[in-house]
C-alpha positions as CSV (number, residue, x, y, z in Angstrom):
1,M,0.0,0.0,0.0
2,S,1.4,3.4,-1.1
3,L,1.5,6.4,1.1
4,F,-1.1,8.1,-1.1
5,D,-3.5,5.2,-0.4
6,R,-3.3,5.9,3.3
7,V,-4.3,9.6,2.9
8,S,-7.9,10.5,3.6
9,L,-10.2,11.2,0.6
10,T,-10.6,14.8,1.8
11,A,-6.9,15.4,1.8
12,R,-6.6,13.9,-1.7
13,I,-9.3,16.2,-3.0
14,L,-7.6,19.2,-1.5
15,A,-4.2,18.1,-2.8
16,V,-5.4,17.6,-6.3
17,N,-7.1,21.0,-6.4
18,I,-4.4,22.9,-4.6
19,L,-1.3,21.5,-6.2
20,P,-1.8,23.2,-9.6
21,L,-2.5,26.5,-7.9
22,A,0.6,26.1,-5.7
23,L,2.7,25.5,-8.8
24,L,1.1,28.6,-10.3
25,G,1.9,30.5,-7.1
26,G,5.5,29.5,-7.5
27,G,5.6,31.9,-10.4
28,I,6.0,34.6,-7.8
29,F,9.5,33.5,-7.2
30,Y,10.4,33.5,-10.9
31,L,9.4,37.2,-11.1
32,D,13.0,37.7,-10.0
33,S,14.1,37.0,-13.7
34,Y,11.7,39.8,-14.7
35,R,13.4,42.1,-12.2
36,A,16.9,41.1,-13.5
37,Q,15.9,41.9,-17.0
38,L,14.7,45.4,-15.9
39,L,17.9,46.0,-14.1
40,D,20.0,44.9,-17.1
41,E,18.2,47.4,-19.3
42,R,18.6,50.1,-16.6
43,Y,22.4,49.2,-16.5
44,K,22.7,49.9,-20.2
45,L,20.7,53.1,-19.9
46,A,22.8,54.3,-16.9
47,R,26.0,53.6,-18.8
48,I,24.8,55.5,-21.9
49,E,23.5,58.4,-19.8
50,A,26.8,58.7,-17.9
51,Q,28.8,58.6,-21.1
52,I,26.7,61.1,-23.0
53,T,26.5,63.4,-20.0
54,A,30.3,63.2,-19.5
55,E,30.9,64.2,-23.1
56,A,28.4,67.1,-22.8
57,L,30.1,68.4,-19.7
58,A,33.7,67.9,-20.9
59,G,33.9,70.9,-23.2
60,A,31.6,73.2,-21.2
61,T,32.5,76.1,-18.9
62,R,32.0,75.9,-15.2
63,E,28.7,77.8,-15.3
64,R,27.5,75.7,-18.2
65,Q,28.5,72.5,-16.4
66,E,26.5,73.4,-13.3
67,A,23.5,74.4,-15.4
68,L,23.7,71.0,-17.2
69,L,23.9,69.1,-13.9
70,I,20.8,70.9,-12.6
71,Q,18.9,70.4,-15.9
72,I,19.8,66.7,-16.4
73,G,19.1,65.9,-12.7
74,K,15.6,67.4,-13.0
75,E,14.8,65.7,-16.2
76,Q,16.2,62.2,-15.3
77,D,15.5,62.3,-11.5
78,M,19.2,61.6,-10.9
79,R,21.9,62.9,-8.7
80,L,25.1,64.0,-10.6
81,R,28.4,64.6,-9.0
82,M,31.7,65.8,-10.7
83,F,35.1,65.0,-9.2
84,D,38.3,66.7,-10.3
85,S,41.5,65.0,-11.3
86,E,42.5,64.9,-7.6
87,G,39.3,63.0,-6.7
88,L,37.7,65.9,-4.9
89,L,34.0,66.7,-5.3
90,W,33.6,70.1,-6.9
91,A,29.9,70.0,-8.1
92,D,26.8,68.2,-6.8
93,S,23.4,68.6,-8.5
94,F,21.7,68.0,-5.1
95,E,23.6,71.0,-3.6
96,L,23.1,73.1,-6.7
97,D,19.4,72.5,-6.7
98,E,16.6,70.6,-4.8
99,P,17.3,66.9,-4.5
100,R,15.3,64.9,-7.1
101,F,14.8,61.9,-4.8
102,T,15.2,60.9,-1.2
103,L,15.9,57.4,0.2
104,D,13.1,56.4,2.5
105,D,13.8,55.4,6.1
106,P,12.3,51.9,6.5
107,A,11.5,52.5,10.2
108,D,8.8,55.0,9.1
109,D,7.1,52.6,6.6
110,E,3.7,51.2,7.1
111,F,3.0,47.5,7.4
112,G,2.4,46.9,3.7
113,L,5.9,48.2,2.7
114,R,7.5,46.2,5.5
115,F,5.7,43.0,4.3
116,A,6.8,43.8,0.7
117,R,10.4,44.0,1.8
118,W,10.1,40.8,3.7
119,L,8.6,39.1,0.6
120,D,11.5,40.5,-1.5
121,R,14.1,38.9,0.9
122,M,12.2,35.6,1.0
123,V,12.2,35.5,-2.8
124,D,15.8,36.3,-3.0
125,T,16.5,33.5,-0.5
126,V,14.5,31.0,-2.5
127,V,16.0,31.8,-5.9
128,S,19.5,32.1,-4.3
129,A,20.0,35.6,-5.6
130,E,23.5,37.1,-5.3
131,P,23.9,39.5,-2.3
132,V,23.8,43.2,-3.1
133,P,25.8,45.7,-1.0
134,D,23.9,48.3,0.9
135,Y,23.9,51.9,-0.3
136,I,25.6,54.1,2.3
137,E,26.2,57.7,1.5
138,P,29.8,58.4,2.5
139,E,30.6,61.4,4.7
140,A,33.8,62.2,2.7
141,T,33.5,64.3,-0.4
142,T,36.2,62.5,-2.2
143,A,36.2,59.7,-4.9
144,E,37.9,57.1,-2.7
145,P,34.6,55.7,-1.1
146,W,33.3,55.0,-4.6
147,P,35.1,52.0,-6.2
148,E,33.4,52.6,-9.5
149,L,35.0,56.1,-9.7
150,V,38.4,54.8,-8.9
151,R,38.1,52.1,-11.7
152,A,36.7,54.5,-14.2
153,R,39.6,56.9,-13.7
154,E,42.2,54.1,-13.8
155,Q,40.7,52.2,-16.7
156,G,39.2,55.1,-18.7
157,V,35.8,53.4,-19.2
158,S,32.5,53.8,-17.5
159,Q,31.6,51.6,-14.5
160,I,28.2,50.4,-13.2
161,V,27.5,49.4,-9.6
162,L,24.2,48.2,-8.0
163,R,23.4,48.8,-4.3
164,D,20.3,48.4,-2.2
165,A,18.8,51.4,-0.5
166,P,17.7,51.1,3.1
167,D,14.1,50.5,1.9
168,G,15.2,47.7,-0.4
169,T,14.9,49.6,-3.7
170,P,17.9,49.4,-6.1
171,V,20.4,52.3,-6.4
172,I,22.3,52.3,-9.6
173,T,25.5,54.4,-9.8
174,A,27.4,54.9,-13.0
175,A,31.0,56.5,-13.2
176,A,32.4,57.8,-16.4
177,P,35.7,59.7,-17.3
178,L,35.1,63.4,-17.8
179,G,37.5,64.7,-20.5
180,L,41.2,63.9,-20.6
181,N,42.4,65.6,-17.4
182,G,41.3,62.8,-15.0
183,A,38.0,64.3,-13.9
184,T,35.1,61.9,-13.4
185,L,31.3,62.0,-13.3
186,L,29.1,59.9,-10.9
187,T,25.4,59.5,-11.6
188,T,23.1,58.0,-9.0
189,R,19.6,56.9,-9.7
190,N,17.1,55.3,-7.2
191,A,15.3,52.9,-9.6
192,I,12.3,52.7,-7.4
193,D,10.1,52.1,-10.4
194,I,11.7,48.7,-10.9
195,T,10.8,47.6,-7.4
196,E,7.3,49.0,-7.7
197,S,6.8,47.2,-11.0
198,V,8.0,43.9,-9.7
199,R,6.0,44.2,-6.5
200,A,2.9,45.2,-8.4
201,A,3.2,42.1,-10.6
202,R,4.0,40.0,-7.6
203,S,1.0,41.4,-5.7
204,T,-1.4,41.0,-8.6
205,L,-0.3,37.4,-9.1
206,G,-0.2,36.7,-5.4
207,I,-3.7,38.1,-4.8
208,G,-5.1,36.2,-7.8
209,V,-3.5,33.0,-6.6
210,A,-4.6,33.5,-3.0
211,L,-8.2,34.2,-4.0
212,T,-8.3,31.3,-6.4
213,L,-6.7,29.1,-3.8
214,L,-9.2,30.1,-1.2
215,A,-12.1,29.4,-3.6
216,S,-10.5,26.1,-4.5
217,I,-10.1,25.1,-0.9
218,L,-13.7,26.0,-0.1
219,L,-15.0,24.2,-3.2
220,S,-12.8,21.2,-2.4
221,L,-14.1,21.0,1.1
222,F,-17.6,21.3,-0.2
223,L,-16.9,18.5,-2.7
224,A,-15.2,16.4,0.0
225,R,-18.2,17.0,2.3
226,T,-20.7,15.9,-0.4
227,I,-18.7,12.8,-1.0
228,V,-17.0,11.9,2.3
229,K,-19.9,12.6,4.7
230,P,-22.4,10.1,3.1
231,L,-19.6,7.6,2.7
232,Q,-18.8,7.9,6.4
233,T,-22.5,7.5,7.2
234,L,-22.6,4.4,5.1
235,S,-19.4,3.1,6.6
236,R,-20.7,3.5,10.2
237,A,-24.0,1.8,9.3
238,A,-22.1,-1.0,7.6
239,S,-19.9,-1.4,10.7
240,R,-22.9,-1.7,13.0
241,V,-24.4,-4.3,10.7
242,R,-21.1,-6.2,10.6
243,L,-20.8,-6.2,14.4
244,G,-24.3,-7.4,14.7
245,R,-25.3,-4.4,16.8
246,E,-28.6,-2.7,16.5
247,R,-30.4,-5.4,14.6
248,D,-32.8,-2.9,13.1
249,V,-30.1,-0.4,12.1
250,E,-31.2,1.2,8.8
251,V,-28.6,1.8,6.1
252,P,-29.4,5.2,4.6
253,R,-30.7,5.1,1.0
254,L,-30.1,8.8,0.3
255,P,-33.1,9.1,-2.0
256,E,-32.3,12.7,-2.7
257,R,-29.0,11.8,-4.2
258,R,-29.2,11.0,-7.9
259,D,-25.5,10.5,-8.4
260,E,-23.1,7.6,-7.9
261,I,-23.1,8.1,-4.2
262,G,-26.9,7.7,-4.1
263,L,-26.7,4.6,-6.3
264,L,-24.0,3.2,-3.9
265,A,-26.2,4.0,-0.9
266,R,-29.2,2.3,-2.3
267,S,-27.1,-0.7,-3.5
268,V,-25.6,-1.1,0.0
269,S,-29.0,-0.8,1.6
270,D,-30.5,-3.4,-0.7
271,M,-27.5,-5.7,-0.2
272,T,-27.8,-5.3,3.6
273,E,-31.5,-6.2,3.4
274,A,-30.7,-9.2,1.2
275,L,-28.0,-10.3,3.7
276,R,-30.5,-10.0,6.6
277,Q,-33.0,-12.0,4.7
278,R,-30.4,-14.6,3.9
279,I,-29.3,-14.8,7.5
280,D,-32.9,-15.0,8.7
281,A,-33.5,-17.8,6.2
282,T,-30.4,-19.6,7.3
283,E,-31.4,-19.4,10.9
284,H,-34.9,-20.6,10.2
285,F,-33.5,-23.3,8.0
286,A,-31.2,-24.5,10.8
287,A,-34.0,-24.5,13.3
288,D,-36.2,-26.5,10.8
289,V,-33.4,-28.9,10.2
290,A,-32.9,-29.5,13.9
291,H,-36.6,-30.1,14.3
292,E,-36.9,-32.5,11.3
293,I,-33.9,-34.6,12.3
294,K,-34.9,-34.7,16.0
295,N,-38.0,-36.7,15.3
296,P,-36.4,-39.7,13.5
297,L,-33.5,-39.6,15.9
298,A,-35.9,-39.9,18.8
299,S,-37.7,-42.8,17.2
300,L,-34.4,-44.4,16.3
301,R,-33.0,-44.0,19.9
302,S,-36.2,-45.5,21.3
303,A,-36.0,-48.5,19.0
304,V,-32.4,-49.1,19.7
305,D,-32.9,-48.8,23.5
306,S,-35.8,-51.2,23.3
307,L,-33.7,-53.8,21.5
308,T,-31.6,-54.4,24.5
309,T,-34.6,-55.4,26.6
310,V,-37.0,-57.1,24.2
311,Q,-36.6,-60.9,23.9
312,D,-39.4,-61.6,21.5
313,A,-38.0,-62.3,18.0
314,E,-41.0,-60.9,16.2
315,L,-41.0,-57.7,18.2
316,R,-37.3,-57.3,17.8
317,G,-37.8,-57.7,14.0
318,Q,-40.3,-54.9,14.1
319,L,-37.9,-52.7,16.1
320,L,-35.2,-53.3,13.6
321,D,-37.5,-52.4,10.8
322,I,-38.3,-49.1,12.6
323,A,-34.6,-48.4,13.1
324,S,-33.8,-49.1,9.5
325,H,-36.7,-46.9,8.3
326,D,-35.5,-44.1,10.6
327,V,-31.9,-44.4,9.3
328,R,-33.1,-44.2,5.7
329,R,-35.3,-41.2,6.6
330,I,-32.4,-39.4,8.2
331,D,-30.1,-40.2,5.3
332,R,-32.8,-38.8,2.9
333,L,-33.2,-35.7,5.0
334,V,-29.4,-35.1,5.1
335,T,-29.2,-35.5,1.4
336,E,-32.1,-33.2,0.7
337,I,-30.9,-30.6,3.2
338,S,-27.4,-30.7,1.8
339,D,-28.8,-30.1,-1.7
340,A,-31.0,-27.3,-0.5
341,S,-28.2,-25.5,1.3
342,R,-25.8,-25.4,-1.6
343,V,-28.2,-24.9,-4.6
344,D,-27.9,-21.1,-4.5
345,A,-24.1,-21.0,-4.3
346,E,-23.8,-23.6,-7.1
347,I,-26.1,-21.8,-9.5
348,S,-24.4,-18.4,-8.8
349,R,-21.1,-19.9,-9.9
350,A,-22.5,-22.0,-12.8
351,V,-22.1,-20.9,-16.5
352,F,-25.6,-20.7,-18.0
353,E,-26.1,-22.4,-21.4
354,T,-29.0,-22.4,-23.8
355,F,-31.1,-25.6,-24.0
356,D,-34.6,-26.7,-25.1
357,L,-36.8,-27.1,-22.1
358,A,-39.3,-29.3,-24.1
359,E,-36.5,-31.7,-25.1
360,L,-35.3,-31.8,-21.5
361,A,-38.8,-32.6,-20.2
362,E,-39.3,-35.3,-22.9
363,N,-36.0,-37.0,-21.9
364,I,-37.0,-37.0,-18.2
365,I,-40.4,-38.6,-18.9
366,V,-38.8,-41.3,-21.0
367,T,-36.2,-42.0,-18.3
368,R,-38.9,-42.3,-15.7
369,E,-40.9,-44.7,-17.7
370,D,-37.8,-46.9,-18.2
371,R,-37.1,-46.8,-14.4
372,E,-40.8,-47.4,-13.6
373,L,-40.9,-44.3,-11.4
374,N,-44.4,-43.2,-12.5
375,R,-46.1,-46.1,-10.6
376,G,-48.6,-46.9,-13.4
377,H,-49.6,-43.2,-14.1
378,E,-49.7,-42.0,-17.7
379,I,-47.7,-38.9,-18.4
380,I,-48.8,-36.9,-21.5
381,L,-46.4,-34.4,-23.0
382,T,-47.7,-31.5,-25.1
383,K,-45.1,-29.2,-26.6
384,P,-45.3,-26.3,-29.2
385,A,-44.1,-26.7,-32.7
386,S,-41.3,-24.1,-32.2
387,P,-38.3,-24.9,-29.9
388,S,-38.6,-23.8,-26.3
389,F,-35.1,-22.4,-25.7
390,V,-34.1,-21.1,-22.2
391,R,-30.9,-20.3,-20.5
392,G,-29.7,-22.0,-17.4
393,V,-28.1,-25.1,-15.8
394,P,-29.9,-28.1,-17.4
395,I,-29.1,-30.6,-14.6
396,R,-30.7,-28.2,-12.1
397,M,-33.8,-27.7,-14.2
398,E,-34.0,-31.5,-14.5
399,R,-34.2,-31.6,-10.7
400,V,-37.1,-29.1,-10.7
401,V,-39.1,-31.1,-13.3
402,E,-38.4,-34.3,-11.5
403,N,-39.7,-32.8,-8.2
404,L,-42.9,-31.7,-9.9
405,L,-43.5,-35.1,-11.5
406,D,-42.7,-36.9,-8.2
407,N,-45.3,-34.6,-6.5
408,A,-47.9,-35.2,-9.2
409,V,-47.3,-39.0,-9.0
410,S,-47.7,-39.0,-5.2
411,F,-51.0,-37.2,-5.3
412,S,-52.6,-38.7,-8.4
413,P,-55.0,-41.6,-8.0
414,P,-54.1,-45.0,-9.3
415,G,-54.2,-45.0,-13.1
416,G,-54.4,-41.2,-13.2
417,V,-53.2,-39.1,-16.0
418,I,-50.5,-36.4,-15.5
419,E,-50.3,-33.7,-18.2
420,V,-47.1,-31.9,-19.0
421,T,-47.6,-28.9,-21.2
422,L,-45.1,-26.4,-22.6
423,S,-46.1,-23.1,-24.2
424,H,-44.9,-19.7,-25.0
425,V,-46.3,-17.0,-22.7
426,D,-45.2,-13.5,-23.4
427,D,-41.4,-13.6,-23.2
428,C,-41.4,-16.8,-21.2
429,I,-41.5,-20.5,-21.7
430,A,-44.1,-22.1,-19.4
431,L,-43.9,-25.7,-18.3
432,T,-47.1,-26.9,-16.6
433,V,-47.5,-30.2,-14.6
434,A,-51.2,-30.9,-13.9
435,D,-52.4,-34.0,-12.0
436,Q,-55.8,-35.4,-11.0
437,G,-55.2,-35.4,-7.3
438,P,-57.1,-33.6,-4.6
439,G,-55.6,-30.2,-5.6
440,I,-54.1,-27.5,-3.4
441,P,-56.5,-25.2,-1.6
442,A,-55.9,-21.4,-2.2
443,T,-54.9,-20.9,1.4
444,E,-52.2,-23.5,1.2
445,R,-50.6,-22.5,-2.2
446,E,-47.7,-20.5,-0.7
447,K,-47.2,-22.8,2.2
448,V,-46.3,-25.8,0.0
449,F,-43.2,-23.9,-1.0
450,R,-42.0,-23.7,2.6
451,R,-39.2,-25.9,3.7
452,F,-40.3,-29.2,5.4
453,H,-43.9,-28.4,4.8
454,S,-45.5,-31.6,3.5
455,V,-49.1,-32.7,3.4
456,R,-48.9,-36.3,2.0
457,P,-51.7,-38.7,1.0
458,D,-52.9,-40.9,3.8
459,E,-51.9,-44.1,2.0
460,E,-48.3,-43.0,1.6
461,D,-45.8,-44.3,4.1
462,F,-44.7,-41.6,6.6
463,G,-41.3,-40.1,6.2
464,N,-40.8,-41.0,2.5
465,H,-40.7,-37.3,1.6
466,S,-38.7,-34.5,3.3
467,G,-41.0,-31.6,2.3
468,L,-38.1,-29.9,0.5
469,G,-38.9,-30.8,-3.1
470,L,-41.1,-27.8,-4.0
471,A,-39.0,-25.4,-1.9
472,I,-35.9,-26.5,-3.8
473,G,-37.8,-26.3,-7.1
474,R,-38.8,-22.6,-6.4
475,T,-35.3,-21.7,-5.3
476,I,-33.7,-23.1,-8.5
477,T,-36.3,-21.5,-10.7
478,E,-35.9,-18.1,-9.2
479,A,-32.1,-18.4,-9.5
480,H,-32.8,-18.8,-13.2
481,G,-34.8,-15.6,-13.3
482,G,-38.1,-17.4,-13.4
483,S,-40.9,-18.4,-11.0
484,L,-42.8,-21.5,-9.8
485,E,-46.5,-21.0,-9.2
486,V,-49.6,-23.0,-8.2
487,S,-53.0,-22.6,-9.8
488,D,-56.2,-24.4,-10.6
489,R,-56.4,-26.6,-13.7
490,E,-57.5,-24.6,-16.7
491,D,-60.0,-27.3,-17.8
492,G,-61.8,-27.0,-14.4
493,Q,-61.1,-30.6,-13.4
494,Q,-59.9,-31.6,-9.9
495,G,-56.2,-31.6,-9.4
496,A,-53.1,-29.4,-8.8
497,C,-51.4,-27.4,-11.5
498,L,-47.8,-26.2,-11.0
499,T,-46.2,-24.0,-13.6
500,I,-42.6,-23.1,-14.2
501,F,-42.0,-19.8,-16.0
502,L,-38.5,-19.2,-17.4
503,P,-37.3,-16.3,-19.6
504,E,-37.1,-17.3,-23.2
505,A,-33.6,-17.3,-24.6
506,P,-32.9,-14.8,-27.5
507,T,-33.1,-16.4,-30.9
508,G,-29.4,-15.6,-31.5
509,D,-28.4,-17.6,-28.4
510,A,-30.5,-20.7,-29.4
511,R,-28.4,-23.7,-30.1
512,R,-28.9,-27.4,-29.8
């Protein structure tokens, strides 16, 4: 069993619905690549601006240089500083005019900005971003605290450096040589728009994912509740049934549910009811078996006990006959009981085949005549011109027909006629066995199908029948999807009429 199989259904539903959203939410971390692209473009812009500004300042007078510093600073929102060949600061746009930007103090920020900085740091940690040095405005007014100025003067090419302001926004400084006398230009830009753009994209994505995730969780819980709760109810009811507690416990049928859960609930309820009926039938059958076997056992014990005290040879012979009769009766009972107890299971495992019921009945009648089982009674078979194909287990249907013929022979008067008729009735094949006996009263017609219920003719020896024949016959017939019924003879004459109804096999399945 895998770990996933041990997880509850609710957790599985949540995982299946949340996992895709979680993967989508992971896109927040990959916005860092978007930020890197923006910074790369800004690097190029800062380098070009520094070079162009340095070229413009190189040939200008001191007054013109200061005017350009003020003008470019205003237009580009930058801070421009010029250092002479000795590395001393001799012009600063922020001192010549109002500063174009100020670095925020994070201690004064509201919660939203503090959370945004925390999220920035978390993303940087997850994506393993390279550390960025903090931007610290040096107190000295020389070029030494600025490594980019030193490299630009030494190498004669512009240099770019990225630093983080106290509020987490990027500060881009660009140093470029100014003329040929060793002077340098330093531009400083607080690229707050990059941070705001990334944070806006991240917030939009985060809010969208969060709202969708919340909706998905609520819908998943609702879905889990509609599935899991009825399943739990069914499970608890099934457990009580399994433990044998609360005999009358009702398995909910959930009639309002028209989905698969409702179908399952009704199937479980029907199955439980069928099991209860089967258990009740088994208990009643066991009680009936005990009762039926107890009588011949008591007679047998009485006969055997008397044999030890009786000296008369004739009386001893009678006792031996009684004991022998009781032994045969018990053997017959055990055989019938064994057959009745396993008929359902055997038919449920059997493979049905198509056969002609009329042909089967004809073979049975011929065999009985050969074995002289009809006791002088005439059996007349009437069958339709067309075949009477049904599906089932032929050997089991033979047993049913044999039981009906045995029953008819037992009740028919000497020399009586037994009529076996096959016909097509709607979509069924009907096999009727009619005798000329006393018939079965309407009040007794269902009782004759009860196990061990037997009302035999007075002239018949006691104990020759177990009372299971018709009960077994109905069980086998119903297992074939048919029925076994009792009615009056259609011709109005005296006698019993028992009819087997079996579904007719489709023409395409008919085979001999």
